[in-house]
C-alpha positions, 0 to 999 in steps of 0.5 A: 500500500505504501509502495503504491502511494509512493509511486503515485506521488512520484509519477505526479511530480514527474508528469508535471502535476506537482512542483514546477514553474507555472505558465503565467502567460495564460493568466489575464493581466489586470485592467489598469485603464479603468482606474477609479479616482479617489479625488472628489474633484475629478469626474468619474470619482467614486469617492463619497465622504461618509459625513455627507450621507444622510442618516437612515430614517429610523431615527426616533422621537423621544417621548416628551414625558420621560425624565431628563435622565431617561432622555439622555440615555436614549440620546446616548443610544442614538449617539452610538447609532450616529457614530456607527453610521457616519464613522465620525464623532460629533464635536459637541452635542449641538453638532450631533443634533444638527446632523441627526433628525431625532426629536427630544425633550428640552433639558431641565432649566439651568442644565444642558445636554453634553457629550462626554465619555461617549455618552450624552449627559446632563450638566 
């Protein structure tokens, strides 16, 4: 049995089925004439900045009757969704709400929503 296996392997190597130089002339060459430009100023560019894409319409409205802490928790979830979709972190809370169409109740008097440590907090 071992002799048959050894002879089979030896015949495959000798017949060219194993090691050796491959014929690269048969492989198609890559087409470099249709290269897509990553420069947004050139025509035919497929570059689209991630921030310019509108958010999907599944943004929610936070109920006006919830507490400010609960609203901040729901805004934190919406912030995570925003970051995952746009792949960018907003500079501040105002920048976040300017780009995300979510409706939320106003903060209590004397407080405001801020983004800190990746969450929306009341300060």
